N, C-alpha and C positions, 0 to 999 in steps of 0.2 A: 562420361557415359556410365560410370560404376553404379549409379542407381538403377541402370537397367540391365546390370550383369546378374547372372544367377548366383546363388549362395555358394560362397567359397571361392569365387573368383575375384582377383584383383587386377591392377594394371602395373606394368612394368614399361620402361622406356629404353629404346635403342637410338643411337645417332647415326643418320645416314648423311650421304653427301647433299640431299635436298633438305635435311632437318630431322627433327626427332619424330620418331615413330613410337607412338603408344601401341601396346598390345595387352591382351587379356589372357591370363593363365591362372593356374590353381595357385592360391596363396594361403588357404585356410581351410578348416574343416568344412565339410567332410572329405575333402579331396587331398589336401596337403599332408604329406609326411616326409621323412628324412630321405625316402627313396624316390620321390617325385622327380627329382632333378634327373634321375637316371633312366626315366621312362622313355621310350621311343617317341620322337616329335610327332605330331599330327597338326598340320597348318591349314588353317581356314581363311580364305581370302574373299572379301566382299565384292558385290556389284557395284557399278557406279549409277550415279542418277541422284537428284537432289535428295539431302538428307541421308546418304548412304553411310554405313559404319559397320564395325564388326558385329553389332547388334544383330544384324541379318542372320547370323550362325548361331545366336545365343540360346535357341531352342533345341539345337542338335549337339553342340560339342560337349555338354555335360554328360551325356550318355557314353563319352569315351573317356572321361576323366580319370576312371580308376585304372586305365590300362596304358594311357598316353600322356605325355606332357603336351598340353593344348597350347597352341600359339594361335591367337586371333587378332591380327593388328588392325587398327585404323589406317588405311593407306594414306599416303602423303596428300594433302588437300581435302581430307575428309575426317570427320569425326573429331577426335581430340588431338591428333596428330598435327604436325606443323602445316600450316596453310601459306606456303610462299606465294607472294603476288607475282604470277607469271603466267605466260600461255603454255599450258602444259601439253607435252608431247609424248608419244608412245615410249620414246627411250627413257623419259623419267620414270616411268612405271617399271619398265625392264629392269633399270638400274637399281631403284629402290627395293624392289623384291628381292633381287639377288643379293644384295647387301644386307637385307634383312635375315635371309636364310643363312647366309655366311656367318653373321653374328650370332644367331641363335641355335643352329642346328650342327652337331658334330658328326653327323651321318646323313646319307640321302634321306630326304623326307617325303612322306606320303603328304599330298596336298589335296585339299578340297576347295574349289573355287567355282565361282559362278559368272556367267554372261561374259562381258567384255575383259574382265579380269581373268576369266578362265582361258580366253584366247590369248591373253598375254603370257599366261603360264605356259601354253603350248609353245609359243615362240620361244621363251626363255629355256624351256626342256630341250628345244632343238639346238640351241647354242650353248648351253652349260647343262648337259644331260647328268653329269656327275653330282648335281645338287639334288636330284630326284629320285625317289623309290618308285613312285606310282602316282597317277592323277585321277582324280574323282571330280568329274566337271559337270556342272548344271548349266544347260542352255549355253555352252560356249559359242560365241560368235564375234566376228570382228566388225559387225553392223555393216559391212559393205561386201558380204560373201558372194562369190560368183559374179562380182561387179554389180549386184543389186542392193543399193542402199536400203537400210531400215527405215530411213526417213526422219529427217530433222524436223522438229516440232515448228520452227519459225524460219522464215528467210534469213540468210546470213546478213543482208544490210540492216535489218531490224535488230538482230542480236548484236552487231558490232557498233551500232549508233551509241555515240556518247550520251550517257544519263540513262539511255533506254535499257541497257544491260541490268543496271541497278533495279529498274522498274520491273523488268521481266522476272528477274530473280526474287524480288520482294513478293510479286503476286503469285509467283509459281511455285514457290518452295519455302518461304519464311512465314507462312501463316497456317493455322491449324486446318482451315477448310480446303486449302490447296494440297496440303499433304494427305489428308484423308482421301480426297478425290484422286489423287496420283495412285495411291495404294490401291484403292477399290476399283478404279476404272482401267488401270493399266498393268499393274502387277500382279493382282490377284484375280483368280477365275471366279471366286465366291466372294463378293464384297462383305458378307456378313462374317467372314473369318477375320477381318481387320479389327484389331482390339485398340482401345484407347492407349494401352502401353505401346503399341507399335507407332501410333500416331504421335505420341510424346516422344519417342526415342528418335524418330526420323526428323521432327521439328528441331529437337535439341541440336543435332547434328547439323541441320541446314542453318542454324542461326548462330553457329561459331564464327568469330571474326575471320573476314576474308573467305569464307566458304564458297562464295560465288565462283572464284577463279576456275577452280577444278570443274564445278558444275557446268559452267558456260563452254570451257573447252570441250567437254563431252557433248553438250548440247549442238555446238557449232559443228561437230563431225571431225574436230582436229585429232581425235584418238581413234578413228575407224581406220579399218584395213580389211584386206580381203582374205580371211582365214584359209580359204580353199588353196591359196598359193603356198601355204606353209604345212597344212597338216599332213601331207604325204611324207614330210621329212621326219616326223615325230617317231622316236624309237622307244619312248617310255611307256610301259603298259598303262592303258587308260580305259576308264568306264566312263560312260555319259549317261547322265539323267536329264530328262526334258519334260517339262510341264506341257501336257497336251493341248492346253488352251493358251500358250504363251503368245503374247502379241509381239508384233515387230519382228521377232524371230521365231517363225512358226516351226512346228516339229518336222514338217517335210524338208525344211533347211537342215535341220539337225540330222535327219536320216541320210541326207544327200553328203553332208559333211563326213559322217562316220564311214560311209561307204568308199571313202576316197583312201582309207587306211585300215582295213578290216583286220589285218593281221596283229596291229598294235591295239586299236580300239576293241577290247574283248567282248564288251557288252554295251547295248543300248537299251535304256529303260524308259519307256513312256508312263509318265506319272499322271493318271486319270484325274479330271476334274481340278487341276491347278494350272497356275499361270507361270510367269517366268522365275518365280520364287517358291517353288514347291517345298523347300527347306523351312520356310517361314509359315507357309500357308498350311502345310500338312507334314510336319517335322517327323512325326512318328514313322511316315513311310520312308522318308529318306534314311533315318536312323536304321531302320530294319534292313534296308538294302545295302548300306554301308558295311554293317557290323561283319558279315562274312569276310569282306575284303580287307578290312583294317586290323582284324584280330591279331594279337600278337602270338 
């Protein structure tokens, strides 16, 4: 994914119990100098879905590279990180994220995360609060919140049928037409904002060997849970951002979740004219809203 990274960013690798995790950070001019390692960490965690990777945050994190040590990993099963052949479970991601933070951060970290990964981060912050300084979450959802599933795209018997899963993934994620349609129709509010670079980056990630396993675990609903059962236990200071036009996880859901813990969830921002990825669709808005919170 290096070809899709901003100038001055390179990749490093740490090893988790599930395999190698690639992450992107400052490695060259104009961001890197001898003091960069001492900057406070700022961790960006990407969403799930066909072709997902750290690229999702690449239009945002350069804005913070002069004041923070940027950590933007490809999660296990996605991007250029390890793709174990397995049926992925929630605990896999809770474990891998915790191991990543423990290996890369010597102090509690500010985390910026989106969608299902943001919901996982809430669960991790409840059980291991010492890892976290604060949370900045975009459309956090367990996709089964308040017992109302966000909806699978296909029935389970079809997804689980031998050979059909390969066909589903090939048709739905491994070709340019499908990737562009996915971004334009489901993730963005304004289709014209989808660039060729975005399509290329998602397609590159989707075509990695064994990429289908994490994507199908998500599609089947194996990673879904009811975030409303957990969010009241959160004690880490949190700010939520929500695309007003987000599909599957609508803004009314976000407001309902935020209202369950108003003393900890300090602010809820509705981002007009954006879908579930406002940080990729209108990155300048997210940058502007984040800056007062993460300033050193």
